[in-house]
N, CA, C and O atoms as a Maestro MAE file, in Angstrom:
{
 s_m_m2io_version
 :::
 2.0.0
}

f_m_ct {
 s_m_title
 :::
 protein
 m_atom[316] {
  # First column is atom index #
  i_m_mmod_type
  r_m_x_coord
  r_m_y_coord
  r_m_z_coord
  i_m_residue_number
  s_m_chain_name
  s_m_pdb_residue_name
  s_m_pdb_atom_name
  i_m_atomic_number
  :::
  1 25 -5.757 131.680 182.067 1 A "UNK " " N  " 7
  2 3 -5.515 130.760 183.136 1 A "UNK " " CA " 6
  3 2 -5.260 129.379 182.679 1 A "UNK " " C  " 6
  4 15 -4.367 128.754 183.252 1 A "UNK " " O  " 8
  5 25 -5.965 128.783 181.664 2 A "UNK " " N  " 7
  6 3 -5.773 127.544 181.108 2 A "UNK " " CA " 6
  7 2 -4.356 127.291 180.731 2 A "UNK " " C  " 6
  8 15 -3.811 126.208 180.942 2 A "UNK " " O  " 8
  9 25 -3.721 128.387 180.126 3 A "UNK " " N  " 7
  10 3 -2.335 128.385 179.534 3 A "UNK " " CA " 6
  11 2 -1.401 127.971 180.965 3 A "UNK " " C  " 6
  12 15 -0.654 126.993 180.973 3 A "UNK " " O  " 8
  13 25 -1.557 128.766 182.000 4 A "UNK " " N  " 7
  14 3 -0.817 128.651 183.259 4 A "UNK " " CA " 6
  15 2 -1.088 127.347 183.837 4 A "UNK " " C  " 6
  16 15 -0.124 126.704 184.254 4 A "UNK " " O  " 8
  17 25 -2.249 126.865 183.922 5 A "UNK " " N  " 7
  18 3 -2.565 125.558 184.638 5 A "UNK " " CA " 6
  19 2 -1.927 124.297 183.544 5 A "UNK " " C  " 6
  20 15 -1.122 123.431 183.888 5 A "UNK " " O  " 8
  21 25 -2.389 124.425 182.470 6 A "UNK " " N  " 7
  22 3 -1.842 123.224 181.640 6 A "UNK " " CA " 6
  23 2 -0.232 123.418 181.499 6 A "UNK " " C  " 6
  24 15 0.436 122.384 181.478 6 A "UNK " " O  " 8
  25 25 0.358 124.521 181.412 7 A "UNK " " N  " 7
  26 3 1.768 124.720 181.216 7 A "UNK " " CA " 6
  27 2 2.525 124.243 182.315 7 A "UNK " " C  " 6
  28 15 3.629 123.743 182.098 7 A "UNK " " O  " 8
  29 25 2.006 124.346 183.649 8 A "UNK " " N  " 7
  30 3 2.800 123.951 184.695 8 A "UNK " " CA " 6
  31 2 2.536 122.453 185.249 8 A "UNK " " C  " 6
  32 15 3.259 121.864 186.053 8 A "UNK " " O  " 8
  33 25 1.287 121.929 184.620 9 A "UNK " " N  " 7
  34 3 0.913 120.641 185.174 9 A "UNK " " CA " 6
  35 2 2.203 119.542 184.869 9 A "UNK " " C  " 6
  36 15 2.466 118.648 185.673 9 A "UNK " " O  " 8
  37 25 2.849 119.708 183.789 10 A "UNK " " N  " 7
  38 3 3.966 118.711 183.525 10 A "UNK " " CA " 6
  39 2 4.772 118.636 184.632 10 A "UNK " " C  " 6
  40 15 5.278 117.526 184.796 10 A "UNK " " O  " 8
  41 25 5.064 119.528 185.492 11 A "UNK " " N  " 7
  42 3 5.889 119.442 186.707 11 A "UNK " " CA " 6
  43 2 5.344 118.551 187.773 11 A "UNK " " C  " 6
  44 15 6.051 117.800 188.446 11 A "UNK " " O  " 8
  45 25 3.990 118.677 187.900 12 A "UNK " " N  " 7
  46 3 3.340 117.914 188.905 12 A "UNK " " CA " 6
  47 2 2.780 116.568 188.661 12 A "UNK " " C  " 6
  48 15 2.500 115.834 189.609 12 A "UNK " " O  " 8
  49 25 2.599 116.203 187.392 13 A "UNK " " N  " 7
  50 3 1.899 114.989 186.847 13 A "UNK " " CA " 6
  51 2 2.841 113.775 186.782 13 A "UNK " " C  " 6
  52 15 4.003 113.945 186.413 13 A "UNK " " O  " 8
  53 25 2.424 112.653 187.098 14 A "UNK " " N  " 7
  54 3 3.170 111.600 187.064 14 A "UNK " " CA " 6
  55 2 2.794 110.587 186.118 14 A "UNK " " C  " 6
  56 15 3.616 109.738 185.775 14 A "UNK " " O  " 8
  57 25 1.441 110.605 185.598 15 A "UNK " " N  " 7
  58 3 0.828 109.688 184.794 15 A "UNK " " CA " 6
  59 2 0.904 110.076 183.404 15 A "UNK " " C  " 6
  60 15 0.544 111.224 183.142 15 A "UNK " " O  " 8
  61 25 1.311 109.323 182.453 16 A "UNK " " N  " 7
  62 3 1.658 109.728 181.034 16 A "UNK " " CA " 6
  63 2 0.452 110.205 180.386 16 A "UNK " " C  " 6
  64 15 0.515 111.166 179.619 16 A "UNK " " O  " 8
  65 25 -0.561 109.656 180.613 17 A "UNK " " N  " 7
  66 3 -1.968 109.887 179.740 17 A "UNK " " CA " 6
  67 2 -2.415 111.333 180.328 17 A "UNK " " C  " 6
  68 15 -2.849 112.185 179.552 17 A "UNK " " O  " 8
  69 25 -2.294 111.599 181.779 18 A "UNK " " N  " 7
  70 3 -2.667 112.887 182.166 18 A "UNK " " CA " 6
  71 2 -1.634 113.923 181.583 18 A "UNK " " C  " 6
  72 15 -2.051 115.032 181.249 18 A "UNK " " O  " 8
  73 25 -0.356 113.617 181.452 19 A "UNK " " N  " 7
  74 3 0.495 114.532 180.879 19 A "UNK " " CA " 6
  75 2 0.058 114.926 179.397 19 A "UNK " " C  " 6
  76 15 -0.028 116.081 178.979 19 A "UNK " " O  " 8
  77 25 -0.176 113.880 178.751 20 A "UNK " " N  " 7
  78 3 -0.739 114.123 177.177 20 A "UNK " " CA " 6
  79 2 -1.830 114.944 177.164 20 A "UNK " " C  " 6
  80 15 -1.851 115.886 176.372 20 A "UNK " " O  " 8
  81 25 -2.934 114.701 178.069 21 A "UNK " " N  " 7
  82 3 -4.095 115.506 178.181 21 A "UNK " " CA " 6
  83 2 -3.715 116.997 178.539 21 A "UNK " " C  " 6
  84 15 -4.220 117.935 177.921 21 A "UNK " " O  " 8
  85 25 -2.860 117.168 179.501 22 A "UNK " " N  " 7
  86 3 -2.724 118.543 179.875 22 A "UNK " " CA " 6
  87 2 -1.702 119.288 178.659 22 A "UNK " " C  " 6
  88 15 -1.699 120.513 178.536 22 A "UNK " " O  " 8
  89 25 -0.902 118.451 177.847 23 A "UNK " " N  " 7
  90 3 -0.268 119.008 176.872 23 A "UNK " " CA " 6
  91 2 -1.266 119.381 175.560 23 A "UNK " " C  " 6
  92 15 -1.056 120.308 174.777 23 A "UNK " " O  " 8
  93 25 -2.265 118.552 175.514 24 A "UNK " " N  " 7
  94 3 -3.281 118.875 174.474 24 A "UNK " " CA " 6
  95 2 -4.154 120.184 175.022 24 A "UNK " " C  " 6
  96 15 -4.642 120.925 174.169 24 A "UNK " " O  " 8
  97 25 -4.332 120.440 176.254 25 A "UNK " " N  " 7
  98 3 -4.944 121.574 176.687 25 A "UNK " " CA " 6
  99 2 -4.180 122.830 176.541 25 A "UNK " " C  " 6
  100 15 -4.687 123.923 176.289 25 A "UNK " " O  " 8
  101 25 -2.750 122.562 176.743 26 A "UNK " " N  " 7
  102 3 -1.853 123.685 176.548 26 A "UNK " " CA " 6
  103 2 -1.832 124.139 175.140 26 A "UNK " " C  " 6
  104 15 -1.801 125.334 174.850 26 A "UNK " " O  " 8
  105 25 -1.850 123.095 174.181 27 A "UNK " " N  " 7
  106 3 -2.082 123.461 172.786 27 A "UNK " " CA " 6
  107 2 -3.313 124.205 172.373 27 A "UNK " " C  " 6
  108 15 -3.282 125.026 171.456 27 A "UNK " " O  " 8
  109 25 -4.418 123.914 173.060 28 A "UNK " " N  " 7
  110 3 -5.705 124.665 172.803 28 A "UNK " " CA " 6
  111 2 -5.581 126.121 173.480 28 A "UNK " " C  " 6
  112 15 -6.149 127.111 173.019 28 A "UNK " " O  " 8
  113 25 -4.768 126.131 174.630 29 A "UNK " " N  " 7
  114 3 -4.647 127.596 175.187 29 A "UNK " " CA " 6
  115 2 -3.723 128.366 174.312 29 A "UNK " " C  " 6
  116 15 -3.972 129.559 174.137 29 A "UNK " " O  " 8
  117 25 -2.687 127.829 173.742 30 A "UNK " " N  " 7
  118 3 -1.790 128.468 172.937 30 A "UNK " " CA " 6
  119 2 -2.535 128.991 171.543 30 A "UNK " " C  " 6
  120 15 -2.319 130.082 171.017 30 A "UNK " " O  " 8
  121 25 -3.312 128.140 171.138 31 A "UNK " " N  " 7
  122 3 -3.993 128.589 170.012 31 A "UNK " " CA " 6
  123 2 -4.959 129.645 170.222 31 A "UNK " " C  " 6
  124 15 -5.061 130.560 169.405 31 A "UNK " " O  " 8
  125 25 -5.763 129.572 171.390 32 A "UNK " " N  " 7
  126 3 -6.542 130.771 171.864 32 A "UNK " " CA " 6
  127 2 -5.816 132.094 172.025 32 A "UNK " " C  " 6
  128 15 -6.282 133.172 171.656 32 A "UNK " " O  " 8
  129 25 -4.656 131.926 172.598 33 A "UNK " " N  " 7
  130 3 -3.889 133.159 172.799 33 A "UNK " " CA " 6
  131 2 -3.315 133.799 171.578 33 A "UNK " " C  " 6
  132 15 -3.272 135.020 171.428 33 A "UNK " " O  " 8
  133 25 -2.878 132.931 170.714 34 A "UNK " " N  " 7
  134 3 -2.424 133.384 169.318 34 A "UNK " " CA " 6
  135 2 -3.593 134.075 168.505 34 A "UNK " " C  " 6
  136 15 -3.398 135.110 167.869 34 A "UNK " " O  " 8
  137 25 -4.682 133.510 168.559 35 A "UNK " " N  " 7
  138 3 -5.774 134.088 167.802 35 A "UNK " " CA " 6
  139 2 -6.330 135.223 168.510 35 A "UNK " " C  " 6
  140 15 -6.899 136.020 167.764 35 A "UNK " " O  " 8
  141 25 -6.326 135.539 169.827 36 A "UNK " " N  " 7
  142 3 -6.843 136.559 170.504 36 A "UNK " " CA " 6
  143 2 -5.613 137.815 170.190 36 A "UNK " " C  " 6
  144 15 -6.022 138.943 169.915 36 A "UNK " " O  " 8
  145 25 -4.369 137.595 170.237 37 A "UNK " " N  " 7
  146 3 -3.433 138.441 169.911 37 A "UNK " " CA " 6
  147 2 -3.544 139.163 168.515 37 A "UNK " " C  " 6
  148 15 -3.485 140.370 168.278 37 A "UNK " " O  " 8
  149 25 -3.732 138.034 167.600 38 A "UNK " " N  " 7
  150 3 -3.918 138.461 166.280 38 A "UNK " " CA " 6
  151 2 -5.319 139.313 166.035 38 A "UNK " " C  " 6
  152 15 -5.350 140.248 165.236 38 A "UNK " " O  " 8
  153 25 -6.236 138.983 166.642 39 A "UNK " " N  " 7
  154 3 -7.666 139.666 166.679 39 A "UNK " " CA " 6
  155 2 -7.289 141.169 167.181 39 A "UNK " " C  " 6
  156 15 -7.495 142.161 166.482 39 A "UNK " " O  " 8
  157 25 -6.752 141.208 168.387 40 A "UNK " " N  " 7
  158 3 -6.432 142.474 169.021 40 A "UNK " " CA " 6
  159 2 -5.746 143.293 167.997 40 A "UNK " " C  " 6
  160 15 -6.181 144.414 167.733 40 A "UNK " " O  " 8
  161 25 -4.720 142.818 167.413 41 A "UNK " " N  " 7
  162 3 -3.672 143.648 166.573 41 A "UNK " " CA " 6
  163 2 -4.511 144.120 165.447 41 A "UNK " " C  " 6
  164 15 -4.405 145.304 165.129 41 A "UNK " " O  " 8
  165 25 -5.285 143.396 164.835 42 A "UNK " " N  " 7
  166 3 -6.125 143.812 163.595 42 A "UNK " " CA " 6
  167 2 -7.261 144.716 164.095 42 A "UNK " " C  " 6
  168 15 -7.734 145.497 163.269 42 A "UNK " " O  " 8
  169 25 -7.703 144.712 165.202 43 A "UNK " " N  " 7
  170 3 -8.784 145.658 165.830 43 A "UNK " " CA " 6
  171 2 -8.127 146.988 166.133 43 A "UNK " " C  " 6
  172 15 -8.714 148.028 165.834 43 A "UNK " " O  " 8
  173 25 -6.962 147.007 166.700 44 A "UNK " " N  " 7
  174 3 -6.426 148.330 167.113 44 A "UNK " " CA " 6
  175 2 -5.507 149.056 166.095 44 A "UNK " " C  " 6
  176 15 -5.202 150.243 166.205 44 A "UNK " " O  " 8
  177 25 -5.105 148.264 165.123 45 A "UNK " " N  " 7
  178 3 -4.267 148.982 164.042 45 A "UNK " " CA " 6
  179 2 -4.801 148.590 162.588 45 A "UNK " " C  " 6
  180 15 -5.442 147.565 162.356 45 A "UNK " " O  " 8
  181 25 -4.435 149.575 161.622 46 A "UNK " " N  " 7
  182 3 -4.650 149.493 160.252 46 A "UNK " " CA " 6
  183 2 -3.422 149.705 159.344 46 A "UNK " " C  " 6
  184 15 -2.460 150.372 159.724 46 A "UNK " " O  " 8
  185 25 -3.482 149.130 158.155 47 A "UNK " " N  " 7
  186 3 -2.687 149.297 157.140 47 A "UNK " " CA " 6
  187 2 -1.131 148.925 157.449 47 A "UNK " " C  " 6
  188 15 -0.860 147.760 157.741 47 A "UNK " " O  " 8
  189 25 -0.240 149.787 157.392 48 A "UNK " " N  " 7
  190 3 1.169 149.468 157.447 48 A "UNK " " CA " 6
  191 2 1.493 149.211 158.955 48 A "UNK " " C  " 6
  192 15 2.335 148.367 159.263 48 A "UNK " " O  " 8
  193 25 0.911 149.843 159.767 49 A "UNK " " N  " 7
  194 3 1.114 149.663 161.199 49 A "UNK " " CA " 6
  195 2 0.578 148.328 161.720 49 A "UNK " " C  " 6
  196 15 1.153 147.754 162.644 49 A "UNK " " O  " 8
  197 25 -0.479 147.845 161.156 50 A "UNK " " N  " 7
  198 3 -0.866 146.403 161.426 50 A "UNK " " CA " 6
  199 2 -0.002 145.461 160.962 50 A "UNK " " C  " 6
  200 15 0.270 144.498 161.679 50 A "UNK " " O  " 8
  201 25 0.553 145.603 159.696 51 A "UNK " " N  " 7
  202 3 1.513 144.667 159.086 51 A "UNK " " CA " 6
  203 2 2.769 144.688 159.846 51 A "UNK " " C  " 6
  204 15 3.402 143.641 159.977 51 A "UNK " " O  " 8
  205 25 3.236 145.928 160.422 52 A "UNK " " N  " 7
  206 3 4.500 145.880 161.185 52 A "UNK " " CA " 6
  207 2 4.220 145.148 162.516 52 A "UNK " " C  " 6
  208 15 5.197 144.715 163.127 52 A "UNK " " O  " 8
  209 25 3.091 144.983 162.981 53 A "UNK " " N  " 7
  210 3 3.069 144.177 164.199 53 A "UNK " " CA " 6
  211 2 2.675 142.641 163.938 53 A "UNK " " C  " 6
  212 15 3.045 141.748 164.700 53 A "UNK " " O  " 8
  213 25 1.891 142.410 162.795 54 A "UNK " " N  " 7
  214 3 1.503 140.883 162.400 54 A "UNK " " CA " 6
  215 2 2.706 140.203 161.810 54 A "UNK " " C  " 6
  216 15 2.908 139.010 162.039 54 A "UNK " " O  " 8
  217 25 3.503 140.909 161.065 55 A "UNK " " N  " 7
  218 3 4.538 140.244 160.323 55 A "UNK " " CA " 6
  219 2 5.522 139.682 161.152 55 A "UNK " " C  " 6
  220 15 5.796 138.489 161.015 55 A "UNK " " O  " 8
  221 25 6.219 140.524 162.180 56 A "UNK " " N  " 7
  222 3 7.223 139.998 163.042 56 A "UNK " " CA " 6
  223 2 6.625 138.866 164.104 56 A "UNK " " C  " 6
  224 15 7.318 137.916 164.469 56 A "UNK " " O  " 8
  225 25 5.290 139.069 164.549 57 A "UNK " " N  " 7
  226 3 4.738 138.015 165.303 57 A "UNK " " CA " 6
  227 2 4.601 136.630 164.586 57 A "UNK " " C  " 6
  228 15 4.844 135.558 165.141 57 A "UNK " " O  " 8
  229 25 4.219 136.762 163.400 58 A "UNK " " N  " 7
  230 3 4.164 135.356 162.775 58 A "UNK " " CA " 6
  231 2 5.609 134.882 162.519 58 A "UNK " " C  " 6
  232 15 5.784 133.668 162.614 58 A "UNK " " O  " 8
  233 25 6.644 135.629 162.217 59 A "UNK " " N  " 7
  234 3 7.973 135.300 162.024 59 A "UNK " " CA " 6
  235 2 8.528 134.702 163.257 59 A "UNK " " C  " 6
  236 15 9.137 133.634 163.206 59 A "UNK " " O  " 8
  237 25 8.356 135.302 164.289 60 A "UNK " " N  " 7
  238 3 8.838 134.706 165.512 60 A "UNK " " CA " 6
  239 2 8.105 133.632 166.076 60 A "UNK " " C  " 6
  240 15 8.699 132.927 166.892 60 A "UNK " " O  " 8
  241 25 6.871 133.363 165.783 61 A "UNK " " N  " 7
  242 3 6.090 132.287 166.188 61 A "UNK " " CA " 6
  243 2 6.798 130.989 165.252 61 A "UNK " " C  " 6
  244 15 7.015 129.886 165.754 61 A "UNK " " O  " 8
  245 25 7.057 131.266 164.070 62 A "UNK " " N  " 7
  246 3 7.450 130.117 163.099 62 A "UNK " " CA " 6
  247 2 8.883 129.798 163.688 62 A "UNK " " C  " 6
  248 15 9.178 128.631 163.949 62 A "UNK " " O  " 8
  249 25 9.738 130.794 163.890 63 A "UNK " " N  " 7
  250 3 11.169 130.694 164.267 63 A "UNK " " CA " 6
  251 2 11.163 129.973 165.601 63 A "UNK " " C  " 6
  252 15 11.918 129.015 165.770 63 A "UNK " " O  " 8
  253 25 10.378 130.375 166.517 64 A "UNK " " N  " 7
  254 3 10.204 129.555 167.912 64 A "UNK " " CA " 6
  255 2 9.895 128.131 167.595 64 A "UNK " " C  " 6
  256 15 10.625 127.311 168.152 64 A "UNK " " O  " 8
  257 25 9.040 127.712 166.879 65 A "UNK " " N  " 7
  258 3 8.822 126.446 166.403 65 A "UNK " " CA " 6
  259 2 10.022 125.606 165.865 65 A "UNK " " C  " 6
  260 15 10.217 124.443 166.215 65 A "UNK " " O  " 8
  261 25 10.748 126.238 165.054 66 A "UNK " " N  " 7
  262 3 11.968 125.699 164.441 66 A "UNK " " CA " 6
  263 2 13.154 125.632 165.484 66 A "UNK " " C  " 6
  264 15 14.008 124.750 165.389 66 A "UNK " " O  " 8
  265 25 13.182 126.499 166.389 67 A "UNK " " N  " 7
  266 3 14.335 126.452 167.358 67 A "UNK " " CA " 6
  267 2 13.919 125.588 168.614 67 A "UNK " " C  " 6
  268 15 14.705 124.778 169.103 67 A "UNK " " O  " 8
  269 25 12.906 125.753 169.013 68 A "UNK " " N  " 7
  270 3 12.536 125.448 170.509 68 A "UNK " " CA " 6
  271 2 11.952 123.698 170.452 68 A "UNK " " C  " 6
  272 15 12.155 122.923 171.387 68 A "UNK " " O  " 8
  273 25 11.371 123.392 169.447 69 A "UNK " " N  " 7
  274 3 11.081 121.964 169.482 69 A "UNK " " CA " 6
  275 2 12.181 121.097 169.216 69 A "UNK " " C  " 6
  276 15 12.139 120.023 169.816 69 A "UNK " " O  " 8
  277 25 13.195 121.304 168.434 70 A "UNK " " N  " 7
  278 3 14.172 120.429 168.259 70 A "UNK " " CA " 6
  279 2 15.147 120.617 169.646 70 A "UNK " " C  " 6
  280 15 15.786 119.635 170.022 70 A "UNK " " O  " 8
  281 25 15.231 121.712 170.286 71 A "UNK " " N  " 7
  282 3 15.744 121.954 171.581 71 A "UNK " " CA " 6
  283 2 15.167 121.045 172.691 71 A "UNK " " C  " 6
  284 15 15.827 120.472 173.558 71 A "UNK " " O  " 8
  285 25 13.861 121.008 172.524 72 A "UNK " " N  " 7
  286 3 13.068 120.172 173.535 72 A "UNK " " CA " 6
  287 2 13.495 118.839 173.407 72 A "UNK " " C  " 6
  288 15 13.688 118.216 174.451 72 A "UNK " " O  " 8
  289 25 13.697 118.227 172.223 73 A "UNK " " N  " 7
  290 3 14.095 116.881 172.050 73 A "UNK " " CA " 6
  291 2 15.527 116.691 172.391 73 A "UNK " " C  " 6
  292 15 15.874 115.602 172.847 73 A "UNK " " O  " 8
  293 25 16.371 117.614 172.221 74 A "UNK " " N  " 7
  294 3 17.780 117.497 172.742 74 A "UNK " " CA " 6
  295 2 17.919 117.426 174.314 74 A "UNK " " C  " 6
  296 15 18.706 116.675 174.889 74 A "UNK " " O  " 8
  297 25 17.078 118.278 174.915 75 A "UNK " " N  " 7
  298 3 16.893 118.242 176.479 75 A "UNK " " CA " 6
  299 2 16.314 117.117 176.873 75 A "UNK " " C  " 6
  300 15 16.824 116.629 177.882 75 A "UNK " " O  " 8
  301 25 15.239 116.426 176.321 76 A "UNK " " N  " 7
  302 3 14.625 115.362 176.650 76 A "UNK " " CA " 6
  303 2 15.672 114.152 176.580 76 A "UNK " " C  " 6
  304 15 15.670 113.343 177.508 76 A "UNK " " O  " 8
  305 25 16.584 113.997 175.492 77 A "UNK " " N  " 7
  306 3 17.537 112.963 175.450 77 A "UNK " " CA " 6
  307 2 18.623 113.104 176.410 77 A "UNK " " C  " 6
  308 15 19.300 112.117 176.697 77 A "UNK " " O  " 8
  309 25 18.874 114.369 176.991 78 A "UNK " " N  " 7
  310 3 19.817 114.412 177.995 78 A "UNK " " CA " 6
  311 2 19.331 113.914 179.294 78 A "UNK " " C  " 6
  312 15 20.122 113.539 180.160 78 A "UNK " " O  " 8
  313 25 17.908 113.897 179.474 79 A "UNK " " N  " 7
  314 3 17.242 113.311 180.523 79 A "UNK " " CA " 6
  315 2 17.249 114.444 181.644 79 A "UNK " " C  " 6
  316 15 16.720 114.236 182.736 79 A "UNK " " O  " 8
  :::
 }
 m_bond[315] {
  # First column is bond index #
  i_m_from
  i_m_to
  i_m_order
  :::
  1 1 2 1
  2 2 3 1
  3 3 4 2
  4 3 5 1
  5 5 6 1
  6 6 7 1
  7 7 8 2
  8 7 9 1
  9 9 10 1
  10 10 11 1
  11 11 12 2
  12 11 13 1
  13 13 14 1
  14 14 15 1
  15 15 16 2
  16 15 17 1
  17 17 18 1
  18 18 19 1
  19 19 20 2
  20 19 21 1
  21 21 22 1
  22 22 23 1
  23 23 24 2
  24 23 25 1
  25 25 26 1
  26 26 27 1
  27 27 28 2
  28 27 29 1
  29 29 30 1
  30 30 31 1
  31 31 32 2
  32 31 33 1
  33 33 34 1
  34 34 35 1
  35 35 36 2
  36 35 37 1
  37 37 38 1
  38 38 39 1
  39 39 40 2
  40 39 41 1
  41 41 42 1
  42 42 43 1
  43 43 44 2
  44 43 45 1
  45 45 46 1
  46 46 47 1
  47 47 48 2
  48 47 49 1
  49 49 50 1
  50 50 51 1
  51 51 52 2
  52 51 53 1
  53 53 54 1
  54 54 55 1
  55 55 56 2
  56 55 57 1
  57 57 58 1
  58 58 59 1
  59 59 60 2
  60 59 61 1
  61 61 62 1
  62 62 63 1
  63 63 64 2
  64 63 65 1
  65 65 66 1
  66 66 67 1
  67 67 68 2
  68 67 69 1
  69 69 70 1
  70 70 71 1
  71 71 72 2
  72 71 73 1
  73 73 74 1
  74 74 75 1
  75 75 76 2
  76 75 77 1
  77 77 78 1
  78 78 79 1
  79 79 80 2
  80 79 81 1
  81 81 82 1
  82 82 83 1
  83 83 84 2
  84 83 85 1
  85 85 86 1
  86 86 87 1
  87 87 88 2
  88 87 89 1
  89 89 90 1
  90 90 91 1
  91 91 92 2
  92 91 93 1
  93 93 94 1
  94 94 95 1
  95 95 96 2
  96 95 97 1
  97 97 98 1
  98 98 99 1
  99 99 100 2
  100 99 101 1
  101 101 102 1
  102 102 103 1
  103 103 104 2
  104 103 105 1
  105 105 106 1
  106 106 107 1
  107 107 108 2
  108 107 109 1
  109 109 110 1
  110 110 111 1
  111 111 112 2
  112 111 113 1
  113 113 114 1
  114 114 115 1
  115 115 116 2
  116 115 117 1
  117 117 118 1
  118 118 119 1
  119 119 120 2
  120 119 121 1
  121 121 122 1
  122 122 123 1
  123 123 124 2
  124 123 125 1
  125 125 126 1
  126 126 127 1
  127 127 128 2
  128 127 129 1
  129 129 130 1
  130 130 131 1
  131 131 132 2
  132 131 133 1
  133 133 134 1
  134 134 135 1
  135 135 136 2
  136 135 137 1
  137 137 138 1
  138 138 139 1
  139 139 140 2
  140 139 141 1
  141 141 142 1
  142 142 143 1
  143 143 144 2
  144 143 145 1
  145 145 146 1
  146 146 147 1
  147 147 148 2
  148 147 149 1
  149 149 150 1
  150 150 151 1
  151 151 152 2
  152 151 153 1
  153 153 154 1
  154 154 155 1
  155 155 156 2
  156 155 157 1
  157 157 158 1
  158 158 159 1
  159 159 160 2
  160 159 161 1
  161 161 162 1
  162 162 163 1
  163 163 164 2
  164 163 165 1
  165 165 166 1
  166 166 167 1
  167 167 168 2
  168 167 169 1
  169 169 170 1
  170 170 171 1
  171 171 172 2
  172 171 173 1
  173 173 174 1
  174 174 175 1
  175 175 176 2
  176 175 177 1
  177 177 178 1
  178 178 179 1
  179 179 180 2
  180 179 181 1
  181 181 182 1
  182 182 183 1
  183 183 184 2
  184 183 185 1
  185 185 186 1
  186 186 187 1
  187 187 188 2
  188 187 189 1
  189 189 190 1
  190 190 191 1
  191 191 192 2
  192 191 193 1
  193 193 194 1
  194 194 195 1
  195 195 196 2
  196 195 197 1
  197 197 198 1
  198 198 199 1
  199 199 200 2
  200 199 201 1
  201 201 202 1
  202 202 203 1
  203 203 204 2
  204 203 205 1
  205 205 206 1
  206 206 207 1
  207 207 208 2
  208 207 209 1
  209 209 210 1
  210 210 211 1
  211 211 212 2
  212 211 213 1
  213 213 214 1
  214 214 215 1
  215 215 216 2
  216 215 217 1
  217 217 218 1
  218 218 219 1
  219 219 220 2
  220 219 221 1
  221 221 222 1
  222 222 223 1
  223 223 224 2
  224 223 225 1
  225 225 226 1
  226 226 227 1
  227 227 228 2
  228 227 229 1
  229 229 230 1
  230 230 231 1
  231 231 232 2
  232 231 233 1
  233 233 234 1
  234 234 235 1
  235 235 236 2
  236 235 237 1
  237 237 238 1
  238 238 239 1
  239 239 240 2
  240 239 241 1
  241 241 242 1
  242 242 243 1
  243 243 244 2
  244 243 245 1
  245 245 246 1
  246 246 247 1
  247 247 248 2
  248 247 249 1
  249 249 250 1
  250 250 251 1
  251 251 252 2
  252 251 253 1
  253 253 254 1
  254 254 255 1
  255 255 256 2
  256 255 257 1
  257 257 258 1
  258 258 259 1
  259 259 260 2
  260 259 261 1
  261 261 262 1
  262 262 263 1
  263 263 264 2
  264 263 265 1
  265 265 266 1
  266 266 267 1
  267 267 268 2
  268 267 269 1
  269 269 270 1
  270 270 271 1
  271 271 272 2
  272 271 273 1
  273 273 274 1
  274 274 275 1
  275 275 276 2
  276 275 277 1
  277 277 278 1
  278 278 279 1
  279 279 280 2
  280 279 281 1
  281 281 282 1
  282 282 283 1
  283 283 284 2
  284 283 285 1
  285 285 286 1
  286 286 287 1
  287 287 288 2
  288 287 289 1
  289 289 290 1
  290 290 291 1
  291 291 292 2
  292 291 293 1
  293 293 294 1
  294 294 295 1
  295 295 296 2
  296 295 297 1
  297 297 298 1
  298 298 299 1
  299 299 300 2
  300 299 301 1
  301 301 302 1
  302 302 303 1
  303 303 304 2
  304 303 305 1
  305 305 306 1
  306 306 307 1
  307 307 308 2
  308 307 309 1
  309 309 310 1
  310 310 311 1
  311 311 312 2
  312 311 313 1
  313 313 314 1
  314 314 315 1
  315 315 316 2
  :::
 }
}
């Protein structure tokens, strides 16, 4: 719920400080979701099956940071 509210707040907010606060809340929500997903995978799977889930999850999370953060800067520069 926090992820959805904080994520969509940027569309509705006009104040820079409120936007920064909602982005901070979005970061907390993303951290909670990533932790919950990793914990669920480690609870449900063992051994090689666990590694086959956790490996790609971490790889795509890192790749997303490499691709989407610079892309966001480019899109912000476009206005």
